[in-house]
N, C-alpha and C positions, 0 to 999 in steps of 0.2 A: 794669504788666501789667494787662490787662482781666480782668473776672470770667470770661468765657467761656474764656480761655486757662488761668486758674488751675484752673477746674473740670475742664477736659479733661485737664490735667496730672495732677490727683489721680486721675482715672478711668483714664488710660492707664498710669500707673506709681505706684500707691498707695504702694509700699514707699519709693521715693525721696522722694515728696512728704511722707510722714509722718515719715520719718527726718530730713528737713530741719526740719520743725516741732518735732521732739523736741530739736533743738539749743537751743530757746528756754527750756528748763528745765534744772536741774542734776541730773546723775546721779552716783552713786558709781562704778558701772560701767555703761558705755553698752550698750544692747541690740544684739544681733548683727543684728537685722532688725526691721522694723515689724510685719508681719502673721504670726501663727502660725496656720496653717489646717490643721494635721495632724488636728484633731479636728472638721472641718466636719460639720454646719453650726454647731458651736460654735466661735467664733473668739476669739482673744486678740491683744492688741497689746503689743509691747515686753516680752514675758513674761520674758525672761532678763536684762533690765537691772535694776539696783538703784538705789533712790532713796528719798527721804523726803518726804512731803507737807508736813509742818510746816517742814522746812528750806526747801523751795521757796516757801512762803507767807510765811515770817517771817525766818529766820536769814540767808538769802542776801542779803537787802536790807541787813541790818545789816552783814554782811561786806563788802558793796560800798560801804559808807560812807553809806548812806541811813537810818541809825538814827533820825535826828531827824524824818524824814518822818512825817506822820500816817498811821497804818494804819486806825484805827477812830474814827468819830465816833458816839457814842451820843446820840441826840436823843429825849427822852421828854416830849412834851407832857402825858402822863398823870401824870408826877411833877414836871413843871416843871424838869427838869434836863437839862444837856448835859455830856458827859464826852468828852474827847479823849485818845486813846492813841497814842503813837508806835510805830514798829516796834521800837525798842530796848526800850521798856516792855513791849510785847506779848511780845517774846522772853523777858524776865525772868519775866513772869507765867505764860506757858505752860510754860516749863521748870520752874518751881516746882510748878505743878499736876501736871505729868507726873511729877515726882520723888516727890510725895506718893502718887500713884496707884501708881507702881512700888514704893514702900516697902510698900504694902499688897497687893502681889502681882500687879498688872496687867501683863501681858506681851504681846509680839507675838502676834497671833491671838486674844486674848481679846476678847469683846464687851462693850461698855459702852453702856447706854441713857442718853440725855440727854433730860430732860423739863423744858424751861425756856422762859421768855418771851423777848421781844426785849430781851435785855441782852447786853453785851459778853462776859460770862462764858459765854454759850452758845457763842460762837465759840471762846473759850479752851478750853472743854471738848472741842470737836471737834478743835482743833489739838493739844491735849495727847494725845488718843488717837492721832492721826496721828503724833505725835512718837515714841510708844512702839511703833507698829505694831499698836496695838489697833484693833478694828473698831467704829466708833461707829454707833449707830442712834438718830437724833433722832426722838422722838415729839412731835407737836405739843402744846405746853403746854396743859394744861386738858382734854386728851382724857379721855373717861370711863374710870373704873377698869377696866371690862370690856375695853375696847379696848386699854388699856395692858397688861393681864394677858395678852391673846392674843399681843402682841408680845414680852412677857417670856418666855413659854413657847416661842415660835418661835426666838428668837435666843439664849436662855439666857445672859444677861449675867453677868459676874463682879461687876459694879458698876453701880449706877444713880446718875447725877448729876442732881439736881433742885433747883429753887428752892422756897422756902417758899410763894410765891404768884405769880400774874400779876395784871396790873391792866387792867381794861376800863373804858370810860367809865361812871362811876357805881358801880362795884363792884370788889371784890377777889375774884379767883378762887383758891380754896384748893387749891393743888397738893398739899401734903403729905398731907391726908386722902385725896385721890384716889390718891396713890401707896400709902399704907397699905392702902387698900381693894383696890387691884390686887394687892398682895403677899399679901393674905389669899386672893384667888381663885386666883392663879397656882399651878401645881404646882412651878415652878422658883423657887428662892430665891437671890437674889444674895448674895455674901459680905458686902457692905457697901453702904451708900448714903451719898453725899456731899450735904449740903444747904446750898445757898447761901441764907442768911437775908437777906431783904429787910426794910427797916425798916417797910414797910407791914403786914407780918405776920411775927412770929417764930414758927416752928413748933416743936412738941414733937419732941425727938429720942429715938428708941428706943435705950435703952442697949444696947451690944454690937453694934448693927447700923448706926446712923446716926452719921456724923461731920460736924462743922461744916467748911464750905469753907475758912475761914481757919485755924481751929485745927489741922486735920490737916496743913496745909502747914508748920507751925511747925518750924523746925530741920531740915528735910529737905534732902538734897542735890539740886540741880536736875538734871534728866535731859537727856542728850544725845539727838540724833536717831538712831533705830535704822534701819539700812538695811532696806528691804523689796523684794521682787521686783516687777517691773512688773505682774504679774498678781495681786498681793496685794490682797485687798479693802480699800478705804478705808472704805467704809460700806455699811450696808444701809438702804434707805429703803422703808418699807411703803406700798404704794398699794392702794386698795380693790379687791378682786377680785370677780368676779360671783358667786362662791359664798358671799360673806360672810366667807370666810377671806382675810385680807390677803396680798398678794403682796410678798415681800421682794426688791426690786430691788437687785442687787449692783453696785457700782461698783469697777472695778479702778484701782489708784493711778496707774500710768503713763499709760495712755490718757486718763484723766480730766484729769490736769494738762496734758498736751500739747494736747488739744483745747480746754480752757478758756483756756489761755494764748494759743493761736492766735486764738481768737474775740475776745478783748478788743481786739486791734489791727484784725483784718481785718473783723469784723462790726460791732463797736460804735465803732470809730474812736477808741479811747482811747490815751493815752500814759501812761507811768509818772508818778506824782505828781499826776495829775488826779483829780477827785472823781466817783465812780460811785455811783449810788443805785438799788438794786433795792428798791422798796417792797413787799416780800413778808415772809415769815416763815421763820425757820430750820427750821420743821417741814416746809416744802414743798421740792420740788426746786430751785426758783428760789433759795431761801435757801441751800441747800448750794452750788449752782454760782456764784451771782452776788452773794450777800452775803458769803460766806466765801471759797471757794477761788479763783475766777477773779480778782477784783480784787486780792486780796492776793498771789497768785502773780505777777501782772503788775506789782505795785508801785504800785497805785493806792490812794487813800483810799476806804474803803467806809463807807456810812452804815447804822447799825443804828437803825431808827426804831420807837419804841414809841408808836403812835398810830393814828388812822384818817383816811381822806381827808376825812371830815366829822365834826363833833362833838367834835374835840379841838384847838381849841375850835370851829372853823367850817370852811367850805369853802375857806378861804385857807391852811390849814396846809401843804399841799404847796409853795405859793409861798414861804411863810416859810422852809421848810427849804432850798429852792433858793437863796434870797437869803443866808441866814445862812452857808451852808457852801460856796457857789460850785460847786454841782452842775453838771457838764458834760453828763452823760447820765442821764436818768431812765428806769427800766424798771419798769413796773407793769402791772396787769391792766386791761382796758377797763372792768370793773365799777367801779373806783375813779374813773375819769373820768366814768362815767355818774352816780355818786353826787354828784360835784362839780357836774356840769352840771345835775342835778336841783335842787340847793340854790341854785345861782347861775347860772341859765340864760343870763344875759347876760355872764357872766365878769367881773362888775364888780370883784370882789376882786383880780383879777390886776393891775389898775392900781396897787394899793397896794404892790407889791413890785418890786424890781429883779431881773429874770430874765435879765440880760445874759449871765450865765455859761452858761445852758442852750443847748446846741447841738442836742440830739436827744431825742426821746421814743420809746421802744420799748414796744410793747404785746404781751402774750402771756398765755396761760392760758385763753383762750376766744376765740371769734370776735370780731373787732373790727368792729362794724357801721359802715358808711360814715358814718352821721350823727355818731357819736362821733369818728371820725377827722377829719371835716371841721370839727367844732366845735373840736377841739384845734389843728388847723392854723391856723384863723382866729384863735383867741385867743392862741396862743403864738408863731406866726410862725416855727416851726422844723420840720424834717422830722419827720413822725410815721410811724414804721416799725412795721407789723404784722409779727410773725414767729411761726413755729409750731414748737413742739417738745413733748416729752412727758416725764413723770417717767422713763420707761424710757430715753429717749435722752440725758438729762442736759444737752444743749445743742441749739442750733437745727438743725432739719431744713431749713426753708426760711425765708429772710429776704432782706434787702437789704444786701449786704456793703459798708457805707459806707467801710470802710478800704481796700478794693480799688478799688471803682468805685461811685459813687452812681448806681444804676439808676433809671429813671423809676418813680415810685410808681403802682401801679394800685390804686385803692381797692377793697377787697374781696378782695385777694390778698396773702398774705405774701411775694410775689415769687418768688424762684427757689431751687432746692435748693442747700445749702451743699456745698462739696467733700467727697467721701466718701459722699454720699447719692445713690444712683441711684434716683430716685423714679419709680414707674410707676403708671398707672391701669389696674386690671384688672377684667374682667367676672367673673361668678360662677364661671366655669370656669377663671379664672386667666390669661386671654389679655389682652394689652395692648390698650387701646382707643384710637381715634384722638383727636386734639386736639378739645376741646370737649365730649366725652361724659362723663357722670357715671358713676363707678364706685368701686371700693374703692381706697384709696391704700395702696400697698405699697412697700417699699424693697428693692431687690435686694441679696442678701447678698454679701459681708460688710458689716455696718454699720461706720461709721468708728470711730476711737478715741473713748473717752469714753462710749460707749453700753453698755447692759447686756449682759454676757456670759452671764448666767444668772439664775435666781432662787435665793435662799438655801435650800439643802437641798431644792430642788424642780426638778430638771432636767427631769423628765417634764412637770411643769406648765408650765415655760418653753417646751418644744417645742410642747405642745398649745395654749398661749395665743397663741403668736406665729409659729410656724414651720410648722404643719401645714396650715392652710387653703390657703396658696399655696406649695407646695414651692419652695425657692430664694429665698424672699422673707421679709421681716419684715412681718407684718400690723399696720398702725397702728391699725385699728379706726375710722378716719375715712373718710369718703366725700368725693369731690371730682372735680375735673377739671384738666387742664392745657391752657392756650390755645396758639394757634399760635406765640406768642413764648416759650413755655416757662415761663410764669408759672403757679404752682399756685394753685388755689382750693379752700379747705376749706369744704365746704358743710354738713357735719353729721357727728356720729358716725354710723357705719354704721347703727345702730339708730334714728337720727333721720331717716333717709330713709323717708318714708311712702308707702304705696301706695294712692292714691285711684282706685278704679275702674280699676285696671290701669296708672295713670300713676305713675311713680316721681318723687316731688316732694321737694325739700329744705325742711325746716322752717326752716333757716337763711336760705334765700332769701326766705321769707315774713317772717321776723323783720326782715330788711333793709328790706323795704317798710314794715312797721308802724313801725319806728324812724324812718322819714323824716317821719312826721306831726309837726308842730311842737309838739304838746302831749305827745307820748309820750317819757318819759325813758328807759324801759327796757321790754323786752317778752320774752315767751317764747312759742313755738308748739310744741304737742305734737300727736301723732296719737292720736285716740281711736277705739276700736272702733266700727264701724258695720255693721249687718247687710246693708245694701244695697251700700255702696261699699267695704267692707273696712275702710277708715280714713277719718276726717275730720279736717282740721286744726282746732285750737282755740287761740285767742290769749288771752294774759293781758297786760294793759297797765298799766304804772305811769305816772302823769302827772307832769309838771313841777310844782314848787312854784309857786303863783300862776296855774296854768292856769285860764282863765275859761270855756272851752267845757264844756258839761255832759257828763258821762261817756257818756250814751247817744248823744250826737251824735258824740263821738270814736269810739265803736264803729262807728257807721254809716259815718263817714268811712273808717275803717280797712278795713271790709269792701269798700267801693268801691275803695279803693286797690289791694287785692290783686286784685280782679276786673280792674281796668284794667291792672295791670302784669304779672300772672302769667297771668290769664285765668280764664274760668269753670271750666276744668279743675281748678283748685285747690279748688273747692267750699268756699270760705272764707266761712262764715256765722256761726260760733260765736266770740264774743269777749266778754271781761268785763274791767272795770277793777278792779284790786286795789291795795292800799297798797304791797305789797312782794312779792318773789318768794322762794321757799325756795332758799337757797344753802348751799354748803359754806363753811367759814371762809376758803378761798382765793378765794371769789367765783364758783365755778361754779354755774350754775343746776341744780337737781335735777330735770331734766325727766322722767327715768325714774320717779321717785317720784310726780310729778304725774300721769303716765299711769296708774300703778297705782290712784291714788285715783279718777281719772275713770272707769276701767273697773271700779271696785268690787272690785279684787283685794286680797288680803292683801299687806302689804309689811313689810320690816324697816326700822326707823328708821335712816337713814344715820348712820354713826358720825361723819361729818365735818360734819353739819348745824350751822349757826350758831345757829339759834333754832327749836326744834321747834314752837313755838306758831304759826309761819307756816303749817304744814300744815293747821291747823284753819281758818285764814283762807281757804286755797285750797279746802278742802272746802265752806265756806260759799259761796264765789264759784261753785263748780261747781253748787251747789244752785240758784242763780239761773238756770242754763242747763238745769236738769232732769237733772243728772248727779250720781252715777252712775245709769245707766239702770235697773239692777237695783232701786235704791231707789225709782225713780219708777214702776215697773210694779206 
């Protein structure tokens, strides 16, 4: 069947389409129907079925005779270790941990915060919660104490599971003191904390509150899987909100597993037993969906990687992991490839490894600039697929469904909407725009299974954040267009569309032009306030290692490039070369913070920032251009 037929089937009869997809996972009692729309615009999927997330991700494979198949490969260049865990071993480990949690009172519906680095135990903690019907909330390991405290107070966990430390290149990150600090600030106190002691740092345990991961499991009865309803929350994942108060995205168990299981075959073209590597972190949505739940539910081998694309030890580490473990599909953020390309512009290290197992590269998490895609295509010789989704949706909104039909790749587009997503481009009044016109990207309700049904304890905020701007639609917060072939183009976040003398221009479009310069490894364009034109674009350029062109010449070249390709209307004259860009730990560039610095406004340090020192470097670079203007006057 071709993509267009599959998409239309899902649109014409979503109930039949998703009930068929639901047959791909195990239910204790099957749902009576797929969509529950009695409470529209709040929708639920498979609400009256019963199932268990851990059974689907672990036990059912053992029951089907695949217990010896590898479930998890932990590869840590930071500790120099590799550890392989079969499905049968994973079942025993998770049942034991769940039994120990249950013995200390954790039950269905209780919340558990998980604060861990990229170790298999992080996945085991998630699955142990799912086994009991407890709701997990993974907080990115090493998040500041205050940010952790905010999340503790919002979801009120009965228990917190943490590691003693995380490991970054050249340093140990002390998790336990951060956890202790968070518990001092938080008004809610968990009943107990479980600490996984790593040999790089053994943490002090608080008597009466903290228990050791291994010791508290000693002698307990392993736990069986607890049936939960299809609309029972599997987890809460906090995403940064505009108010500074994080938003707790809720994921219901049934729709989550159905959609993820469907995507492994139809989108990523995987088969059970093959090796899937999402080079992300369990603290982000990609880690939840495609390190833990999707590959395991589908019966693949998933890789838990504790390292960086460069520096652990070099720009060849991704290629080594692919060779060592026979990776078929790699899923990572474009920023990882930009880092590799910057360190090894010619891709010389690729030739040192056997990448014959690799069949596809999927990119997501931010816009994939054409230059990065073309570099990866040329160097790897496999399809490079950009696809687009959000923390809120939990899986792909638009992509190239390789398992259904390999559609032509259009560089700059994540291709076409996935079944269940009715994507529209709307003007400010909420009216659909014709092909080729830039507008707000919205998805007609209901959203498909696996997407967020609401926010944790914040239904009004859910409605206000996503449903109010365009009634009958989910507002994505992204701007873009759809071409005559139905391909979607994500041009920018809605607030990254800048208005230069009445012309609405996409900063993403300008970044594409800048990234095409042979010496530019990475770039960002922001809109800065201008008394005459309203806003002006400003470019920040990071150069490739070994680039010989003087920085001032690169700036001149880039100004000319934008003038030639976008036109004088862009009024692009401001650009500066910088060593690095401020990013979140997941690799997103903090453009909004850069705008505030350039405009001389107060700003709150983003909780997810990777290295706050970079903001001082940006401030210094802005000074070269005479910004902020308030300081110059």
